[in-house]
C-alpha positions as CSV (number, residue, x, y, z in Angstrom):
1,M,0.0,0.0,0.0
2,S,1.7,3.2,-1.2
3,E,-0.6,5.9,0.1
4,P,-2.5,6.1,3.4
5,I,-6.2,5.2,3.1
6,D,-9.3,5.6,5.3
7,I,-10.9,2.3,6.3
8,L,-14.3,2.0,7.9
9,I,-15.2,-1.3,9.5
10,A,-18.9,-1.8,10.2
11,G,-19.1,-3.9,13.4
12,A,-16.8,-4.1,16.4
13,G,-17.2,-7.8,17.1
14,I,-14.4,-10.4,17.1
15,G,-13.8,-10.2,13.3
16,G,-13.9,-6.4,13.0
17,L,-11.6,-5.8,16.0
18,S,-9.1,-8.5,14.8
19,C,-9.1,-6.9,11.4
20,A,-8.5,-3.4,12.9
21,L,-5.5,-4.8,14.8
22,A,-4.1,-6.5,11.8
23,L,-4.5,-3.4,9.6
24,H,-2.8,-1.3,12.3
25,Q,0.1,-3.7,12.6
26,A,0.6,-3.6,8.9
27,G,0.6,0.2,8.9
28,I,-2.3,0.5,6.6
29,G,-4.0,3.9,6.8
30,K,-6.5,5.1,9.3
31,V,-9.0,2.6,10.7
32,T,-12.3,3.4,12.3
33,L,-14.9,0.9,13.6
34,L,-18.6,1.7,13.7
35,E,-20.6,-0.2,16.3
36,S,-24.4,0.1,16.4
37,S,-24.6,-0.7,20.1
38,S,-24.3,2.3,22.4
39,E,-21.9,0.3,24.6
40,I,-19.7,-2.7,24.0
41,R,-20.1,-5.1,26.8
42,P,-18.9,-8.7,27.4
43,L,-22.0,-10.4,26.3
44,G,-22.6,-13.9,24.9
45,V,-21.5,-17.4,25.8
46,G,-18.5,-19.6,25.1
47,I,-16.7,-20.1,21.8
48,N,-13.7,-22.1,20.5
49,I,-10.7,-20.6,18.7
50,Q,-8.9,-23.0,16.5
51,P,-5.1,-23.2,16.5
52,A,-4.6,-21.3,13.2
53,A,-6.6,-18.4,14.6
54,V,-4.8,-18.6,18.0
55,E,-1.6,-18.3,16.1
56,A,-2.9,-15.2,14.2
57,L,-3.9,-13.6,17.5
58,A,-0.5,-14.4,19.0
59,E,1.2,-12.7,16.1
60,L,-0.9,-9.6,17.0
61,G,0.6,-9.8,20.5
62,L,-2.4,-11.2,22.3
63,G,-0.9,-14.6,23.3
64,P,-0.4,-13.8,27.0
65,A,-3.9,-12.3,27.4
66,L,-5.5,-15.3,25.8
67,A,-3.5,-17.7,28.0
68,A,-4.5,-15.9,31.1
69,T,-8.2,-16.0,30.2
70,A,-9.0,-19.1,28.2
71,I,-8.9,-22.8,28.6
72,P,-6.6,-24.8,26.3
73,T,-8.9,-27.6,25.2
74,H,-7.0,-30.9,25.3
75,E,-9.7,-33.4,24.3
76,L,-13.0,-33.8,22.4
77,R,-14.9,-36.6,24.0
78,Y,-18.2,-38.1,22.7
79,I,-20.3,-39.8,25.4
80,D,-23.7,-41.5,25.5
81,Q,-26.5,-40.5,27.9
82,S,-25.1,-42.8,30.6
83,G,-21.7,-40.9,30.6
84,A,-19.8,-43.8,28.9
85,T,-17.2,-42.7,26.4
86,V,-18.1,-43.5,22.8
87,W,-15.1,-42.0,21.1
88,S,-12.5,-39.2,21.7
89,E,-9.7,-37.4,20.0
90,P,-6.9,-35.0,21.2
91,R,-7.2,-31.3,20.3
92,G,-4.9,-28.4,20.1
93,V,-1.3,-28.9,21.1
94,E,-2.1,-32.5,22.2
95,A,-3.1,-33.2,18.5
96,G,0.2,-32.0,17.3
97,N,-0.6,-28.3,16.6
98,A,2.0,-25.7,17.4
99,Y,-0.8,-23.6,19.1
100,P,-3.6,-24.6,21.4
101,Q,-7.3,-24.7,20.7
102,Y,-8.8,-22.2,23.2
103,S,-12.2,-22.3,24.8
104,I,-13.2,-18.8,25.9
105,H,-16.1,-16.6,26.7
106,R,-17.0,-14.6,23.6
107,G,-17.4,-11.4,25.6
108,E,-14.0,-11.9,27.3
109,L,-12.3,-12.3,23.9
110,Q,-14.1,-9.2,22.6
111,M,-12.9,-7.2,25.6
112,I,-9.3,-8.3,25.0
113,L,-9.5,-7.2,21.4
114,L,-11.3,-4.0,22.2
115,A,-8.7,-3.0,24.8
116,A,-5.9,-3.6,22.3
117,V,-7.6,-1.6,19.6
118,R,-8.2,1.4,21.9
119,E,-4.6,1.2,23.3
120,R,-3.0,1.0,19.8
121,L,-5.3,2.9,17.6
122,G,-6.7,5.3,20.2
123,Q,-10.1,5.7,21.9
124,Q,-11.5,7.5,18.8
125,A,-11.0,4.4,16.7
126,V,-14.2,2.8,18.0
127,R,-17.3,4.8,17.5
128,T,-20.3,3.3,19.3
129,G,-24.0,4.0,18.8
130,L,-23.5,4.4,15.0
131,G,-25.4,1.9,12.8
132,V,-24.9,1.9,9.0
133,E,-28.1,2.7,7.2
134,R,-27.2,3.8,3.7
135,I,-24.2,3.0,1.4
136,E,-23.2,4.8,-1.8
137,E,-20.2,4.3,-4.0
138,R,-19.0,7.4,-5.8
139,D,-15.8,8.5,-7.4
140,G,-13.6,6.0,-5.7
141,R,-15.1,6.6,-2.3
142,V,-17.6,4.9,-0.2
143,L,-20.2,7.2,1.4
144,I,-22.0,5.9,4.5
145,G,-25.2,7.3,6.0
146,A,-25.4,6.3,9.7
147,R,-27.7,7.2,12.6
148,D,-26.5,7.8,16.1
149,G,-28.1,6.7,19.4
150,Q,-30.2,9.9,19.5
151,G,-31.5,9.2,16.0
152,K,-29.5,12.0,14.3
153,P,-28.2,11.2,10.8
154,Q,-24.4,11.1,10.4
155,A,-22.5,11.2,7.1
156,L,-19.2,9.4,6.8
157,G,-16.8,8.6,3.9
158,A,-13.9,6.2,3.4
159,D,-11.7,4.6,0.9
160,V,-12.7,1.1,2.0
161,L,-15.8,-0.2,3.8
162,V,-15.5,-3.6,5.5
163,G,-18.8,-5.2,6.5
164,A,-18.2,-7.1,9.7
165,D,-21.7,-6.4,10.9
166,G,-22.9,-9.9,11.6
167,I,-25.9,-12.0,10.8
168,H,-28.2,-9.2,9.7
169,S,-25.4,-7.3,7.9
170,K,-26.5,-4.0,6.3
171,V,-23.4,-4.1,4.2
172,R,-24.2,-7.5,2.9
173,A,-27.7,-6.5,2.1
174,H,-26.4,-3.5,0.1
175,L,-24.1,-5.8,-1.9
176,H,-26.5,-8.7,-2.2
177,P,-30.1,-7.2,-2.2
178,D,-31.5,-10.5,-3.5
179,Q,-29.9,-12.7,-0.9
180,G,-32.1,-15.5,0.4
181,P,-33.4,-15.6,3.9
182,L,-31.6,-17.3,6.8
183,S,-31.6,-21.1,6.4
184,H,-32.9,-23.1,9.4
185,G,-31.3,-26.5,9.8
186,G,-34.2,-27.9,11.9
187,I,-32.4,-27.7,15.2
188,T,-33.3,-25.6,18.2
189,M,-30.5,-24.6,20.6
190,W,-30.5,-23.4,24.2
191,R,-27.2,-22.0,25.4
192,G,-25.8,-20.8,28.7
193,V,-22.8,-20.3,30.9
194,T,-22.8,-21.9,34.4
195,E,-20.4,-21.8,37.3
196,F,-19.9,-25.5,38.0
197,D,-17.7,-28.1,39.5
198,R,-14.6,-29.1,37.6
199,F,-15.2,-32.3,35.5
200,L,-12.7,-34.7,34.0
201,D,-9.3,-33.0,33.6
202,G,-10.8,-29.5,33.3
203,K,-9.8,-29.2,29.7
204,T,-12.2,-31.5,27.9
205,M,-15.1,-30.7,25.6
206,I,-17.9,-33.3,25.9
207,V,-20.6,-34.1,23.3
208,A,-23.4,-36.3,24.6
209,N,-26.2,-37.7,22.5
210,D,-29.2,-39.9,23.0
211,E,-31.2,-42.0,20.5
212,H,-33.8,-39.3,20.2
213,W,-31.2,-36.9,18.8
214,S,-31.1,-34.7,21.9
215,R,-27.5,-33.4,22.3
216,L,-25.5,-31.7,25.0
217,V,-22.2,-29.9,24.3
218,A,-20.3,-28.6,27.4
219,Y,-16.8,-27.3,28.0
220,P,-14.9,-25.1,30.5
221,I,-14.0,-21.6,29.3
222,S,-12.3,-19.7,32.2
223,A,-8.7,-19.9,33.3
224,R,-9.6,-17.9,36.4
225,H,-12.2,-20.4,37.5
226,A,-9.8,-23.3,36.8
227,A,-7.1,-21.6,39.0
228,E,-9.7,-21.8,41.8
229,G,-10.4,-25.5,41.2
230,K,-13.8,-24.9,39.6
231,S,-15.2,-24.4,36.1
232,L,-17.1,-21.8,34.2
233,V,-18.9,-24.2,31.8
234,N,-20.3,-23.2,28.4
235,W,-23.2,-25.5,27.5
236,V,-25.4,-26.0,24.4
237,C,-28.5,-28.2,24.4
238,M,-29.8,-29.1,20.9
239,V,-33.0,-30.9,19.9
240,P,-34.7,-31.4,16.5
241,S,-37.1,-28.5,15.8
242,A,-40.4,-28.8,13.9
243,A,-39.5,-25.5,12.2
244,V,-37.4,-27.0,9.4
245,G,-37.1,-24.6,6.5
246,Q,-36.2,-21.0,6.0
247,L,-36.5,-18.0,8.4
248,D,-37.4,-14.5,7.5
249,N,-34.7,-12.0,8.2
250,E,-36.8,-10.5,11.0
251,A,-37.3,-13.8,12.7
252,D,-36.9,-14.0,16.4
253,W,-33.7,-16.0,16.1
254,N,-32.2,-15.1,19.5
255,R,-34.3,-14.7,22.6
256,D,-34.4,-15.7,26.3
257,G,-35.1,-19.4,26.8
258,R,-36.9,-21.1,29.6
259,L,-35.6,-23.9,31.8
260,E,-39.0,-25.7,31.6
261,D,-38.7,-25.9,27.8
262,V,-35.2,-27.5,27.6
263,L,-35.1,-29.7,30.7
264,P,-37.7,-32.3,29.7
265,F,-35.5,-33.4,26.8
266,F,-32.8,-34.4,29.2
267,A,-34.9,-35.5,32.2
268,D,-34.0,-39.2,31.9
269,W,-30.3,-38.6,31.3
270,D,-27.9,-39.9,34.0
271,L,-24.3,-39.2,33.0
272,G,-23.1,-40.3,36.4
273,W,-20.1,-38.0,36.8
274,F,-21.8,-35.0,35.2
275,D,-25.1,-33.7,36.6
276,I,-26.9,-32.1,33.6
277,R,-30.0,-31.1,35.7
278,D,-27.7,-29.3,38.1
279,L,-25.9,-27.6,35.3
280,L,-29.1,-26.3,33.7
281,T,-30.9,-25.3,36.9
282,R,-27.9,-23.3,38.2
283,N,-27.8,-21.1,35.1
284,Q,-29.2,-17.6,35.5
285,L,-29.7,-16.8,31.8
286,I,-30.7,-19.2,29.0
287,L,-30.6,-18.1,25.4
288,Q,-32.7,-19.9,22.8
289,Y,-32.4,-19.7,19.0
290,P,-32.6,-21.8,15.9
291,M,-29.4,-23.1,14.3
292,V,-29.1,-21.1,11.1
293,D,-26.7,-20.3,8.3
294,R,-26.7,-18.7,4.9
295,D,-26.1,-20.2,1.5
296,P,-22.5,-19.6,0.3
297,L,-22.0,-16.5,-1.8
298,P,-20.4,-16.7,-5.3
299,H,-18.6,-13.4,-4.5
300,W,-18.5,-11.2,-1.5
301,G,-17.8,-7.6,-2.4
302,R,-17.4,-5.1,-5.2
303,G,-15.3,-2.0,-5.7
304,R,-14.0,-0.8,-2.4
305,I,-16.5,-2.7,-0.3
306,T,-16.0,-6.2,1.1
307,L,-17.4,-8.5,3.8
308,L,-15.9,-10.3,6.8
309,G,-17.0,-12.9,9.3
310,D,-20.7,-13.8,9.7
311,A,-21.6,-11.1,7.3
312,A,-19.7,-13.0,4.6
313,H,-20.1,-16.7,5.7
314,L,-22.6,-17.4,8.5
315,M,-22.2,-21.1,9.4
316,Y,-23.6,-23.7,11.7
317,P,-21.6,-24.1,14.9
318,M,-20.9,-27.7,14.3
319,G,-17.1,-27.4,13.8
320,A,-16.5,-24.5,16.2
321,N,-15.1,-22.5,13.3
322,G,-17.2,-19.3,13.1
323,A,-15.0,-16.9,15.2
324,S,-11.8,-18.5,13.9
325,Q,-12.7,-17.9,10.3
326,A,-13.6,-14.2,11.1
327,I,-10.2,-13.7,12.7
328,L,-8.4,-15.3,9.7
329,D,-10.5,-13.1,7.4
330,G,-9.1,-10.0,9.1
331,I,-5.5,-11.2,8.9
332,E,-5.8,-11.9,5.2
333,L,-7.5,-8.6,4.4
334,A,-4.7,-6.7,6.0
335,A,-2.1,-8.8,4.2
336,A,-3.8,-8.3,0.8
337,L,-3.9,-4.5,1.3
338,A,-0.3,-4.5,2.3
339,R,0.7,-6.4,-0.8
340,N,-1.4,-4.7,-3.4
341,A,-1.5,-0.9,-4.0
342,D,-4.7,-1.3,-6.1
343,V,-7.3,-1.0,-3.3
344,A,-10.1,-2.7,-5.1
345,G,-7.8,-5.3,-6.5
346,A,-6.5,-6.0,-3.0
347,L,-10.1,-6.6,-1.7
348,R,-10.8,-9.1,-4.6
349,E,-7.4,-10.8,-3.8
350,Y,-8.5,-11.1,-0.1
351,E,-11.9,-12.5,-1.2
352,E,-10.3,-15.1,-3.5
353,A,-8.0,-16.2,-0.7
354,R,-10.7,-16.6,1.9
355,R,-14.0,-17.3,0.2
356,P,-13.3,-20.8,-1.1
357,M,-12.4,-22.2,2.3
358,A,-15.2,-20.3,4.1
359,N,-17.8,-21.6,1.7
360,K,-16.4,-25.0,2.0
361,I,-16.8,-24.9,5.8
362,I,-20.4,-23.7,5.5
363,L,-21.2,-26.9,3.4
364,A,-19.0,-29.1,5.5
365,N,-20.8,-28.0,8.7
366,R,-24.1,-28.8,7.2
367,E,-22.9,-32.2,6.2
368,R,-21.4,-32.9,9.6
369,E,-24.6,-31.9,11.3
370,K,-26.5,-34.5,9.3
371,E,-23.9,-37.2,9.8
372,E,-23.5,-36.7,13.5
373,W,-27.3,-36.8,14.1
374,A,-27.4,-40.0,12.0
375,A,-24.6,-41.5,14.0
376,A,-26.5,-40.9,17.2
377,S,-29.2,-43.4,16.2
378,R,-26.7,-46.2,15.2
379,P,-26.1,-49.3,17.3
380,K,-23.6,-48.6,20.0
381,T,-21.0,-50.9,18.4
382,E,-21.0,-48.8,15.3
383,K,-21.0,-45.3,16.8
384,S,-17.3,-45.1,17.6
385,A,-16.2,-45.9,14.0
386,A,-18.8,-43.6,12.6
387,L,-17.7,-40.6,14.7
388,E,-14.0,-41.3,13.9
389,A,-14.8,-41.3,10.2
390,I,-17.0,-38.1,10.4
391,T,-14.5,-36.1,12.4
392,G,-11.6,-37.3,10.4
393,S,-13.2,-36.3,7.1
394,Y,-14.2,-32.9,8.5
395,R,-10.7,-32.3,9.9
396,N,-9.1,-33.2,6.5
397,Q,-11.4,-30.8,4.7
398,V,-11.3,-27.7,6.9
399,E,-8.7,-27.8,9.7
400,R,-5.7,-26.9,7.7
401,P,-3.0,-24.3,8.6
402,R,-3.8,-20.8,7.2
């Protein structure tokens, strides 16, 4: 990049913040993030960061902060509803990677990234309470109409606009006005975070299924709790939903859930060493939403506008890859702009580098979801081999170094 440029990033989530740090580290222009929320708070539940994305964050100087906050996941263990192990595999460093797989609270990771952005780029780099409403491309510039928290219109301009504004992205809607609605995979999820007793080695993710296709995923996400001999456990309960099909963009896809709705699906479970009823009843906030994704896009951006993260490639959480792919998007975008003085050309270069893998993961996650539900109903003697084949195939497709 020969001349400084102004870059606006719509969305100060994990992807947008990671991108801002990568752009700053590469010395590329002035970066400003627009966040529609009036305040950025540590909301959400637990997520996983795959080794390639952990490496990327470490290269941004965030390795110590991650290690002090997250849990390095050592094992993925599938169990049945009695708690017996069906199949397991090592993860992260234990699987031969140079970097760990981290389990972390989404809000904690966002706060680590936000603090780094404000420290390195300045407090003014993140403008809250500004949501993108209108986009216009004119004379090599991107003109953005936004509205602040008081409803007052704001006019902004930039050389580059990056849409990192999530599942209901306004930037994506501008670029792809004919995009289809959200696609519902037929699964309802309840999620929560619970202070709980330590289980197994304190670094294991468990996946439990019954023959009715009810599923529990649980894993610890807090180094601080681990240091106290306890666990902060992220959990996800999934059951088949009757609402198979497509969702309208205005669908109530994320709302408070109720214990009495989720608990009956797991009432007869007895894992022995893990009390699922206690886990769920201790929780103070339950979130409920359908498992959704969007069909892969044949192209992401045009001109001086591009997409990143969920705005570009919303995917099922089956492979714990969503946040990791958003981070890798940001790293590659900065690298492309550093290599190529043609701004629009650099954006297309970034998209060509990232889109094929992101689209591949969308489809691989759909397939894995179907295969794992099918494996749950197989005879016990066949489940281990089926899960090994499913996870091995998925790993070979998508878990490659960046």
